[in-house]
BAMISE-32728 format. One record per residue: residue number from 1; residue in three letters; x, y, z of N, C-alpha, C, O, CB in turn. Coordinates in nm, 3 decimals. Glycine has a CB too. Layout:
// residues N
+-----+-----+---------+---------+---------+---------+---------+---------+---------+---------+---------+---------+---------+---------+---------+---------+---------+
:   i :  aa :     n_x :     n_y :     n_z :    ca_x :    ca_y :    ca_z :     c_x :     c_y :     c_z :     o_x :     o_y :     o_z :    cb_x :    cb_y :    cb_z :
+-----+-----+---------+---------+---------+---------+---------+---------+---------+---------+---------+---------+---------+---------+---------+---------+---------+
: NUM : ala :       X :       Y :       Z :       X :       Y :       Z :       X :       Y :       Z :       X :       Y :       Z :       X :       Y :       Z :
...
+-----+-----+---------+---------+---------+---------+---------+---------+---------+---------+---------+---------+---------+---------+---------+---------+---------+
//
This chain:
// residues 77
+-----+-----+---------+---------+---------+---------+---------+---------+---------+---------+---------+---------+---------+---------+---------+---------+---------+
:   i :  aa :     n_x :     n_y :     n_z :    ca_x :    ca_y :    ca_z :     c_x :     c_y :     c_z :     o_x :     o_y :     o_z :    cb_x :    cb_y :    cb_z :
+-----+-----+---------+---------+---------+---------+---------+---------+---------+---------+---------+---------+---------+---------+---------+---------+---------+
:   1 : met :   0.086 :  -0.116 :   0.000 :   0.000 :   0.000 :   0.000 :   0.091 :   0.122 :   0.000 :   0.192 :   0.125 :   0.070 :  -0.098 :   0.000 :   0.123 :
:   2 : ile :   0.055 :   0.223 :  -0.078 :   0.133 :   0.345 :  -0.086 :   0.045 :   0.463 :  -0.048 :  -0.070 :   0.472 :  -0.092 :   0.192 :   0.365 :  -0.229 :
:   3 : trp :   0.097 :   0.551 :   0.034 :   0.025 :   0.669 :   0.077 :   0.114 :   0.789 :   0.046 :   0.231 :   0.791 :   0.084 :  -0.011 :   0.662 :   0.229 :
:   4 : thr :   0.060 :   0.889 :  -0.023 :   0.139 :   1.005 :  -0.063 :   0.076 :   1.133 :  -0.010 :  -0.045 :   1.152 :  -0.017 :   0.152 :   1.011 :  -0.216 :
:   5 : leu :   0.160 :   1.222 :   0.044 :   0.114 :   1.352 :   0.091 :   0.230 :   1.450 :   0.077 :   0.333 :   1.435 :   0.144 :   0.063 :   1.345 :   0.240 :
:   6 : arg :   0.215 :   1.548 :  -0.008 :   0.316 :   1.654 :  -0.026 :   0.457 :   1.600 :  -0.045 :   0.548 :   1.637 :   0.029 :   0.314 :   1.746 :   0.093 :
:   7 : leu :   0.474 :   1.517 :  -0.142 :   0.604 :   1.462 :  -0.179 :   0.665 :   1.367 :  -0.077 :   0.781 :   1.328 :  -0.090 :   0.698 :   1.572 :  -0.202 :
:   8 : ile :   0.590 :   1.329 :   0.023 :   0.635 :   1.226 :   0.116 :   0.562 :   1.098 :   0.076 :   0.439 :   1.094 :   0.073 :   0.607 :   1.265 :   0.267 :
:   9 : ile :   0.637 :   0.995 :   0.047 :   0.577 :   0.869 :   0.006 :   0.602 :   0.765 :   0.115 :   0.715 :   0.742 :   0.157 :   0.635 :   0.820 :  -0.131 :
:  10 : val :   0.495 :   0.705 :   0.160 :   0.502 :   0.604 :   0.265 :   0.460 :   0.471 :   0.205 :   0.352 :   0.460 :   0.146 :   0.413 :   0.642 :   0.387 :
:  11 : his :   0.543 :   0.370 :   0.219 :   0.512 :   0.235 :   0.172 :   0.486 :   0.147 :   0.294 :   0.564 :   0.149 :   0.390 :   0.628 :   0.176 :   0.084 :
:  12 : phe :   0.379 :   0.073 :   0.291 :   0.346 :  -0.020 :   0.398 :   0.370 :  -0.161 :   0.347 :   0.324 :  -0.197 :   0.239 :   0.199 :  -0.001 :   0.447 :
:  13 : leu :   0.440 :  -0.240 :   0.424 :   0.464 :  -0.380 :   0.391 :   0.428 :  -0.465 :   0.512 :   0.452 :  -0.425 :   0.626 :   0.613 :  -0.403 :   0.349 :
:  14 : pro :   0.370 :  -0.581 :   0.487 :   0.346 :  -0.670 :   0.600 :   0.479 :  -0.729 :   0.646 :   0.557 :  -0.776 :   0.564 :   0.245 :  -0.782 :   0.563 :
:  15 : leu :   0.504 :  -0.726 :   0.775 :   0.627 :  -0.783 :   0.828 :   0.596 :  -0.922 :   0.881 :   0.527 :  -0.938 :   0.982 :   0.688 :  -0.692 :   0.940 :
:  16 : val :   0.646 :  -1.021 :   0.812 :   0.621 :  -1.160 :   0.845 :   0.754 :  -1.223 :   0.884 :   0.850 :  -1.218 :   0.807 :   0.554 :  -1.237 :   0.726 :
:  17 : lys :   0.759 :  -1.281 :   1.001 :   0.884 :  -1.341 :   1.046 :   0.878 :  -1.494 :   1.049 :   0.979 :  -1.559 :   1.076 :   0.919 :  -1.290 :   1.183 :
:  18 : cys :   0.764 :  -1.552 :   1.022 :   0.755 :  -1.697 :   1.010 :   0.650 :  -1.730 :   0.905 :   0.556 :  -1.653 :   0.885 :   0.721 :  -1.764 :   1.147 :
:  19 : thr :   0.665 :  -1.842 :   0.840 :   0.574 :  -1.878 :   0.732 :   0.456 :  -1.962 :   0.778 :   0.373 :  -2.002 :   0.696 :   0.649 :  -1.952 :   0.625 :
:  20 : ser :   0.447 :  -1.991 :   0.907 :   0.339 :  -2.077 :   0.954 :   0.201 :  -2.014 :   0.937 :   0.102 :  -2.086 :   0.923 :   0.360 :  -2.112 :   1.100 :
:  21 : asn :   0.192 :  -1.882 :   0.938 :   0.063 :  -1.816 :   0.920 :   0.057 :  -1.740 :   0.787 :  -0.015 :  -1.640 :   0.775 :   0.037 :  -1.719 :   1.036 :
:  22 : met :   0.131 :  -1.788 :   0.688 :   0.139 :  -1.723 :   0.558 :   0.002 :  -1.712 :   0.490 :  -0.030 :  -1.609 :   0.431 :   0.235 :  -1.798 :   0.468 :
:  23 : gly :  -0.079 :  -1.817 :   0.497 :  -0.212 :  -1.814 :   0.435 :  -0.301 :  -1.708 :   0.497 :  -0.373 :  -1.638 :   0.426 :  -0.278 :  -1.949 :   0.447 :
:  24 : gln :  -0.295 :  -1.697 :   0.627 :  -0.376 :  -1.598 :   0.697 :  -0.331 :  -1.456 :   0.661 :  -0.415 :  -1.369 :   0.634 :  -0.367 :  -1.620 :   0.850 :
:  25 : ile :  -0.201 :  -1.432 :   0.662 :  -0.150 :  -1.300 :   0.628 :  -0.180 :  -1.265 :   0.483 :  -0.216 :  -1.152 :   0.453 :   0.001 :  -1.293 :   0.654 :
:  26 : ser :  -0.165 :  -1.362 :   0.393 :  -0.197 :  -1.338 :   0.252 :  -0.344 :  -1.304 :   0.234 :  -0.378 :  -1.214 :   0.156 :  -0.161 :  -1.461 :   0.168 :
:  27 : ala :  -0.431 :  -1.374 :   0.305 :  -0.575 :  -1.347 :   0.294 :  -0.609 :  -1.205 :   0.340 :  -0.697 :  -1.141 :   0.283 :  -0.655 :  -1.449 :   0.376 :
:  28 : ile :  -0.540 :  -1.157 :   0.442 :  -0.564 :  -1.021 :   0.491 :  -0.506 :  -0.918 :   0.394 :  -0.575 :  -0.825 :   0.354 :  -0.503 :  -1.001 :   0.633 :
:  29 : trp :  -0.380 :  -0.935 :   0.357 :  -0.311 :  -0.838 :   0.275 :  -0.373 :  -0.824 :   0.136 :  -0.372 :  -0.715 :   0.079 :  -0.166 :  -0.875 :   0.262 :
:  30 : cys :  -0.427 :  -0.932 :   0.082 :  -0.483 :  -0.928 :  -0.053 :  -0.634 :  -0.907 :  -0.056 :  -0.694 :  -0.906 :  -0.163 :  -0.449 :  -1.055 :  -0.125 :
:  31 : ala :  -0.695 :  -0.892 :   0.058 :  -0.839 :  -0.870 :   0.063 :  -0.873 :  -0.733 :   0.002 :  -0.796 :  -0.638 :   0.018 :  -0.893 :  -0.879 :   0.208 :
:  32 : val :  -0.984 :  -0.725 :  -0.065 :  -1.029 :  -0.597 :  -0.119 :  -1.049 :  -0.498 :  -0.005 :  -1.011 :  -0.382 :  -0.015 :  -1.161 :  -0.615 :  -0.200 :
:  33 : asp :  -1.108 :  -0.546 :   0.102 :  -1.127 :  -0.464 :   0.223 :  -1.045 :  -0.531 :   0.333 :  -1.087 :  -0.633 :   0.388 :  -1.281 :  -0.453 :   0.263 :
:  34 : arg :  -0.930 :  -0.474 :   0.366 :  -0.840 :  -0.538 :   0.463 :  -0.899 :  -0.547 :   0.603 :  -0.866 :  -0.638 :   0.678 :  -0.710 :  -0.462 :   0.469 :
:  35 : met :  -0.986 :  -0.454 :   0.639 :  -1.051 :  -0.461 :   0.771 :  -1.139 :  -0.586 :   0.779 :  -1.137 :  -0.658 :   0.878 :  -1.135 :  -0.332 :   0.799 :
:  36 : thr :  -1.216 :  -0.610 :   0.674 :  -1.300 :  -0.731 :   0.669 :  -1.211 :  -0.855 :   0.666 :  -1.241 :  -0.954 :   0.732 :  -1.393 :  -0.729 :   0.546 :
:  37 : gly :  -1.102 :  -0.849 :   0.589 :  -1.008 :  -0.961 :   0.584 :  -0.950 :  -0.992 :   0.720 :  -0.935 :  -1.109 :   0.757 :  -0.898 :  -0.931 :   0.486 :
:  38 : met :  -0.916 :  -0.887 :   0.794 :  -0.861 :  -0.905 :   0.929 :  -0.965 :  -0.966 :   1.023 :  -0.934 :  -1.056 :   1.100 :  -0.812 :  -0.771 :   0.986 :
:  39 : asn :  -1.088 :  -0.916 :   1.016 :  -1.195 :  -0.970 :   1.101 :  -1.220 :  -1.116 :   1.071 :  -1.240 :  -1.196 :   1.163 :  -1.324 :  -0.890 :   1.082 :
:  40 : lys :  -1.221 :  -1.153 :   0.942 :  -1.240 :  -1.294 :   0.906 :  -1.124 :  -1.380 :   0.955 :  -1.145 :  -1.491 :   1.005 :  -1.256 :  -1.309 :   0.754 :
:  41 : ala :  -1.003 :  -1.329 :   0.941 :  -0.885 :  -1.405 :   0.984 :  -0.886 :  -1.427 :   1.135 :  -0.849 :  -1.534 :   1.183 :  -0.757 :  -1.333 :   0.942 :
:  42 : lys :  -0.928 :  -1.326 :   1.211 :  -0.935 :  -1.341 :   1.357 :  -1.033 :  -1.449 :   1.398 :  -1.014 :  -1.515 :   1.500 :  -0.974 :  -1.209 :   1.421 :
:  43 : lys :  -1.137 :  -1.467 :   1.319 :  -1.238 :  -1.570 :   1.348 :  -1.205 :  -1.701 :   1.279 :  -1.285 :  -1.795 :   1.280 :  -1.376 :  -1.523 :   1.305 :
:  44 : asp :  -1.085 :  -1.708 :   1.218 :  -1.041 :  -1.827 :   1.144 :  -1.137 :  -1.860 :   1.031 :  -1.162 :  -1.976 :   1.000 :  -1.027 :  -1.947 :   1.239 :
:  45 : asn :  -1.192 :  -1.755 :   0.969 :  -1.291 :  -1.770 :   0.863 :  -1.236 :  -1.710 :   0.733 :  -1.293 :  -1.615 :   0.679 :  -1.426 :  -1.703 :   0.902 :
:  46 : tyr :  -1.127 :  -1.764 :   0.685 :  -1.066 :  -1.715 :   0.561 :  -1.035 :  -1.833 :   0.470 :  -1.037 :  -1.948 :   0.514 :  -0.937 :  -1.632 :   0.591 :
:  47 : asn :  -1.006 :  -1.804 :   0.344 :  -0.977 :  -1.909 :   0.247 :  -0.837 :  -1.963 :   0.271 :  -0.738 :  -1.901 :   0.231 :  -0.992 :  -1.855 :   0.101 :
:  48 : lys :  -0.827 :  -2.076 :   0.335 :  -0.698 :  -2.134 :   0.372 :  -0.624 :  -2.194 :   0.253 :  -0.504 :  -2.220 :   0.261 :  -0.718 :  -2.240 :   0.476 :
:  49 : asn :  -0.694 :  -2.216 :   0.143 :  -0.632 :  -2.275 :   0.025 :  -0.586 :  -2.170 :  -0.076 :  -0.542 :  -2.205 :  -0.186 :  -0.728 :  -2.370 :  -0.041 :
:  50 : ser :  -0.595 :  -2.045 :  -0.041 :  -0.561 :  -1.937 :  -0.134 :  -0.413 :  -1.905 :  -0.128 :  -0.359 :  -1.876 :  -0.022 :  -0.643 :  -1.812 :  -0.102 :
:  51 : asp :  -0.347 :  -1.910 :  -0.243 :  -0.207 :  -1.867 :  -0.254 :  -0.202 :  -1.733 :  -0.324 :  -0.106 :  -1.701 :  -0.395 :  -0.123 :  -1.972 :  -0.331 :
:  52 : gln :  -0.304 :  -1.656 :  -0.302 :  -0.327 :  -1.530 :  -0.370 :  -0.206 :  -1.438 :  -0.370 :  -0.167 :  -1.387 :  -0.475 :  -0.443 :  -1.459 :  -0.307 :
:  53 : cys :  -0.146 :  -1.415 :  -0.257 :  -0.037 :  -1.318 :  -0.243 :   0.089 :  -1.378 :  -0.184 :   0.177 :  -1.304 :  -0.141 :  -0.082 :  -1.202 :  -0.158 :
:  54 : thr :   0.099 :  -1.506 :  -0.181 :   0.212 :  -1.568 :  -0.112 :   0.346 :  -1.519 :  -0.167 :   0.437 :  -1.490 :  -0.089 :   0.204 :  -1.720 :  -0.124 :
:  55 : asn :   0.359 :  -1.509 :  -0.300 :   0.486 :  -1.462 :  -0.358 :   0.515 :  -1.318 :  -0.317 :   0.630 :  -1.284 :  -0.290 :   0.482 :  -1.473 :  -0.510 :
:  56 : leu :   0.413 :  -1.234 :  -0.312 :   0.431 :  -1.096 :  -0.270 :   0.478 :  -1.090 :  -0.125 :   0.570 :  -1.015 :  -0.092 :   0.301 :  -1.017 :  -0.288 :
:  57 : ile :   0.416 :  -1.167 :  -0.039 :   0.453 :  -1.170 :   0.102 :   0.597 :  -1.222 :   0.117 :   0.673 :  -1.169 :   0.198 :   0.355 :  -1.258 :   0.182 :
:  58 : leu :   0.634 :  -1.324 :   0.040 :   0.771 :  -1.376 :   0.046 :   0.872 :  -1.272 :   0.000 :   0.981 :  -1.263 :   0.056 :   0.783 :  -1.502 :  -0.040 :
:  59 : arg :   0.837 :  -1.193 :  -0.101 :   0.925 :  -1.084 :  -0.146 :   0.940 :  -0.979 :  -0.036 :   1.050 :  -0.926 :  -0.016 :   0.869 :  -1.018 :  -0.275 :
:  60 : his :   0.831 :  -0.950 :   0.035 :   0.839 :  -0.855 :   0.146 :   0.928 :  -0.910 :   0.257 :   1.005 :  -0.834 :   0.317 :   0.698 :  -0.825 :   0.201 :
:  61 : met :   0.920 :  -1.039 :   0.284 :   1.005 :  -1.101 :   0.386 :   1.152 :  -1.087 :   0.347 :   1.236 :  -1.052 :   0.430 :   0.969 :  -1.250 :   0.404 :
:  62 : thr :   1.182 :  -1.115 :   0.220 :   1.319 :  -1.105 :   0.171 :   1.370 :  -0.963 :   0.181 :   1.483 :  -0.940 :   0.223 :   1.328 :  -1.154 :   0.027 :
:  63 : leu :   1.287 :  -0.866 :   0.143 :   1.324 :  -0.726 :   0.150 :   1.351 :  -0.683 :   0.294 :   1.452 :  -0.617 :   0.322 :   1.215 :  -0.639 :   0.087 :
:  64 : ser :   1.262 :  -0.719 :   0.385 :   1.281 :  -0.679 :   0.526 :   1.406 :  -0.745 :   0.584 :   1.477 :  -0.682 :   0.663 :   1.157 :  -0.717 :   0.610 :
:  65 : asp :   1.433 :  -0.868 :   0.547 :   1.555 :  -0.935 :   0.595 :   1.680 :  -0.867 :   0.540 :   1.778 :  -0.849 :   0.613 :   1.555 :  -1.084 :   0.556 :
:  66 : ser :   1.677 :  -0.829 :   0.412 :   1.795 :  -0.767 :   0.351 :   1.822 :  -0.628 :   0.409 :   1.936 :  -0.580 :   0.403 :   1.776 :  -0.756 :   0.200 :
:  67 : met :   1.721 :  -0.564 :   0.465 :   1.737 :  -0.431 :   0.524 :   1.748 :  -0.439 :   0.676 :   1.746 :  -0.336 :   0.744 :   1.621 :  -0.341 :   0.485 :
:  68 : ser :   1.760 :  -0.559 :   0.731 :   1.773 :  -0.584 :   0.875 :   1.656 :  -0.527 :   0.955 :   1.674 :  -0.480 :   1.067 :   1.902 :  -0.524 :   0.926 :
:  69 : val :   1.537 :  -0.532 :   0.898 :   1.417 :  -0.489 :   0.970 :   1.374 :  -0.603 :   1.060 :   1.350 :  -0.715 :   1.014 :   1.301 :  -0.448 :   0.871 :
:  70 : thr :   1.366 :  -0.575 :   1.190 :   1.333 :  -0.681 :   1.286 :   1.202 :  -0.654 :   1.361 :   1.158 :  -0.739 :   1.439 :   1.446 :  -0.697 :   1.384 :
:  71 : gly :   1.141 :  -0.538 :   1.340 :   1.018 :  -0.508 :   1.410 :   0.948 :  -0.391 :   1.348 :   0.998 :  -0.330 :   1.254 :   1.045 :  -0.480 :   1.555 :
:  72 : thr :   0.833 :  -0.361 :   1.402 :   0.755 :  -0.249 :   1.349 :   0.726 :  -0.151 :   1.462 :   0.722 :  -0.192 :   1.578 :   0.623 :  -0.298 :   1.284 :
:  73 : pro :   0.707 :  -0.027 :   1.433 :   0.727 :   0.033 :   1.301 :   0.875 :   0.056 :   1.274 :   0.954 :   0.072 :   1.368 :   0.649 :   0.165 :   1.290 :
:  74 : thr :   0.912 :   0.058 :   1.150 :   1.048 :   0.087 :   1.108 :   1.042 :   0.198 :   1.005 :   0.964 :   0.191 :   0.910 :   1.118 :  -0.039 :   1.050 :
:  75 : met :   1.124 :   0.299 :   1.023 :   1.128 :   0.410 :   0.929 :   1.267 :   0.415 :   0.866 :   1.368 :   0.420 :   0.936 :   1.093 :   0.545 :   0.999 :
:  76 : leu :   1.270 :   0.414 :   0.735 :   1.395 :   0.423 :   0.661 :   1.393 :   0.553 :   0.583 :   1.296 :   0.582 :   0.513 :   1.416 :   0.301 :   0.567 :
:  77 : leu :   1.497 :   0.629 :   0.593 :   1.506 :   0.756 :   0.521 :   1.610 :   0.748 :   0.413 :   1.632 :   0.845 :   0.342 :   1.538 :   0.870 :   0.615 :
+-----+-----+---------+---------+---------+---------+---------+---------+---------+---------+---------+---------+---------+---------+---------+---------+---------+
//
């Protein structure tokens, strides 16, 4: 997700440190409405067979590891 205001660009990435909940995180991150996706995931009511965003989430994991990001929030200038 990208948010822009007066030449300041903010990128949001999901920070995933283990792959055991990859399906749940993918279902939230790729939901049309992330709030609804989060509510469904909390109730364990999401599509567990969906590999919708798994590659995107794995790329985010690789990026955060390469930049030594270990927690949130993290600000890089």
